[in-house]
C-alpha positions in Angstrom: 91.3 114.0 84.0 95.3 114.3 84.8 97.5 113.1 81.7 99.5 109.7 82.6 101.7 107.4 81.0 102.2 103.8 82.6 105.3 101.4 82.3 105.2 97.9 82.9 101.9 95.5 83.7 99.3 95.9 85.8 99.8 93.1 88.2 103.2 94.5 88.9 103.8 96.7 92.2 102.2 100.2 91.5 104.7 103.0 91.2 103.5 106.8 90.8 105.9 108.9 90.3 105.2 113.1 90.7 107.0 115.5 89.1 108.5 118.9 90.1 107.7 122.3 88.9 108.4 123.7 85.0 108.7 119.5 84.3 105.4 116.4 83.5 105.6 112.8 83.5 108.2 112.2 80.5 110.9 114.3 82.1 111.2 110.9 84.8 111.0 108.3 81.4 114.7 106.7 81.8 113.4 105.9 85.1 110.2 105.3 85.1 110.4 102.6 81.9 113.6 101.5 84.2 111.6 100.4 87.2 109.7 98.7 85.2 111.1 96.1 85.3 109.0 95.4 89.0 107.1 98.1 88.8 103.6 99.0 87.4 105.0 102.4 87.4 102.3 106.0 86.6 103.7 109.0 85.3 102.0 112.3 85.7 101.5 115.8 84.5 99.9 117.3 87.4 97.1 121.0 86.9 98.7 123.0 84.6 102.1 121.5 82.7 102.3 119.4 80.3 99.4 117.7 78.9 97.3 118.0 81.7 94.1 120.3 81.4 94.5 123.7 83.7 92.7 125.6 85.7 92.6 129.1 87.4 94.2 127.0 90.8 97.4 126.0 91.8 96.9 125.4 95.5 98.8 122.0 97.0 95.4 120.3 97.8 94.1 120.8 94.4 97.0 118.9 92.9 96.5 116.3 95.7 92.7 116.0 94.3 94.0 115.4 91.6 96.3 112.4 92.1 92.9 110.9 94.0 91.4 110.8 90.7 93.8 109.0 88.8 94.2 106.6 91.9 91.2 105.7 92.1 90.1 105.9 88.3 93.4 103.0 88.0 91.5 101.6 91.8 95.1 101.2 93.0 97.3 101.8 96.4 100.2 102.9 94.9 104.5 103.4 96.2 104.5 107.0 95.9 107.8 109.3 94.5 107.7 112.4 94.4 110.5 115.6 93.9 109.5 119.1 94.9 106.8 120.7 94.3 105.3 116.5 93.2 106.3 115.9 96.7 104.6 118.9 98.3 101.6 117.3 96.8 102.4 113.9 97.1 102.8 114.0 101.3 99.5 116.4 101.8 98.2 112.8 99.2 99.3 110.5 102.5 98.3 113.5 105.1 94.7 113.6 103.7 94.6 110.3 101.7 96.8 107.9 103.6 94.9 105.1 102.8 95.5 105.9 99.8 99.4 105.2 100.0 101.6 102.3 100.2 105.3 104.2 100.8 106.2 107.3 100.3 110.4 108.4 98.4 110.0 111.9 98.8 112.9 114.5 97.2 114.9 116.7 98.2 112.0 118.9 99.5 110.7 119.7 103.0 106.9 120.9 104.3 107.7 124.1 104.9 107.4 127.4 103.4 110.8 128.8 101.3 111.7 131.7 101.3 113.2 131.9 97.0 111.4 133.2 94.3 111.6 130.3 91.0 109.4 133.5 89.0 111.7 134.8 87.6 112.2 131.1 85.5 109.0 132.8 84.8 110.0 135.9 83.2 112.6 134.1 80.8 110.9 131.5 78.5 107.4 134.0 78.7 110.2 136.7 76.7 110.8 134.1 74.3 110.0 135.1 70.8 108.1 131.7 69.9 108.1 132.3 67.1 111.0 132.8 65.8 111.5 129.1 67.4 112.5 126.4 64.6 114.2 123.9 66.6 115.0 123.0 70.6 117.8 125.1 70.8 117.1 127.4 69.2 114.4 127.9 72.1 118.2 127.0 74.1 119.5 129.7 72.7 117.2 132.0 73.3 116.4 130.8 77.2 120.2 131.3 77.9 120.4 135.3 77.3 118.4 134.8 81.2 119.7 132.0 81.9 122.9 130.9 83.2 122.2 126.7 84.3 122.7 124.6 80.0 120.9 121.8 82.0 117.8 124.6 82.6 118.1 125.5 79.7 117.4 122.2 78.1 114.4 120.5 80.7 112.2 124.1 80.4 112.1 123.7 76.4 111.6 120.3 77.4 107.9 121.6 78.6 108.0 123.4 74.4 105.4 122.6 72.1 107.1 123.4 69.0 103.9 122.4 66.6 102.0 124.7 68.1 104.8 127.1 69.3 103.0 127.1 73.2 104.9 126.4 76.5 102.9 123.1 77.5 103.4 125.9 81.3 99.9 127.9 83.1 102.9 130.4 82.7 100.9 133.1 84.5 98.6 130.8 86.7 101.7 129.7 88.1 103.8 133.1 89.2 100.4 134.4 90.9 99.8 130.9 92.7 104.2 131.5 93.0 103.2 131.8 96.9 101.2 128.6 97.6 103.9 126.6 96.0 106.9 128.2 98.3 104.9 127.4 101.0 103.3 124.7 102.5 99.5 124.3 103.8 98.5 122.9 106.9 96.5 119.3 107.3 96.2 118.3 110.9 96.6 114.8 110.2 99.7 112.4 110.2 100.9 109.5 108.3 102.3 106.4 109.4 103.3 104.8 106.8 107.4 104.7 105.8 108.3 107.1 104.3 112.6 108.0 103.5 113.3 111.9 103.3 116.2 111.9 99.9 118.0 114.6 99.6 121.2 116.0 97.3 124.4 116.4 98.9 124.7 119.2 97.4 121.4 120.9 98.5 119.7 123.2 101.3 116.3 122.3 100.2 116.3 119.8 103.5 118.4 120.7 106.1 118.7 119.3 109.7 115.8 121.8 111.6 113.0 120.7 109.1 113.8 117.2 110.4 111.2 117.6 114.0 108.8 119.4 111.6 108.6 116.1 109.0 108.6 114.0 112.1 105.3 115.0 113.0 103.9 114.8 110.1 105.3 111.2 109.4 106.1 109.6 112.4 108.0 106.8 110.7 109.8 109.2 108.0 113.6 108.2 107.6 115.7 110.8 106.0 119.1 109.4 103.5 120.7 111.5 101.2 122.1 111.3 97.5 126.3 112.3 98.1 127.4 114.3 95.1 123.9 115.0 93.6 122.3 118.5 94.2 118.2 119.6 94.1 117.9 117.9 90.6 119.0 114.8 92.4 116.6 112.2 90.2 118.5 113.7 86.8 122.1 113.9 88.3 122.3 110.3 89.2 119.7 108.3 88.2 121.4 105.0 88.6 122.0 105.9 92.3 118.6 106.8 92.3 116.9 104.2 90.6 118.7 101.6 93.3 117.3 103.9 96.3 114.5 103.5 95.2 113.9 99.8 94.8 115.8 98.7 98.3 113.4 101.0 100.0 110.8 99.8 99.0 112.3 96.5 98.6 112.0 96.8 101.7 110.2 94.9 104.2 107.0 97.0 105.5 108.1 97.9 109.8 105.8 97.0 112.1 
């Protein structure tokens, strides 16, 4: 089963947070701890990420099935926050198993195929000679040769296990399954619950032309924008993201 961490007390309303590509549940630790004053928060590591098992596949049906296993084992019907790849996994979960999902907050992703490739980051991580890495800053410096963005350098090194000198990412499988990750599977069902699609103002991941397909799958979908934020809106504007999540999950369900 997937590795997960919990914050808060079990009798609070459950909230599951699903990270994006190359991330882990620990990336959401600060927001999870803050939300645990009102929610029982579960942060998962998706397959091939963090401390979860590695598999030879990385499809959204696989990821949704993994999440079902966690939800059933804890015996909850959670609200869901899903960012990027985790947002797509959350969407497939909600479409296939609407009885297991309460409200759905999708952070900066649409149920569409994207054309950009993320493999360059895999190649950068694979080029690092981890035998020479003694501390995280060594890896950050090594990555700077291939990745200019300092925030991305720091983000990737969060998935580095310094003791074993290995990435906590199944890089070969993520690379071979990249076309599935960038795509979105066909699911012949709809989610009738409340759903908020929350985009960063500077991001192009949720576009106006995506709204039609979103509304066709998520009947009660609403849209909001976080000002002065990009694709990593929860990391760039954590307090504002947290406030928006609290407001959305606190609303009484629409009829």
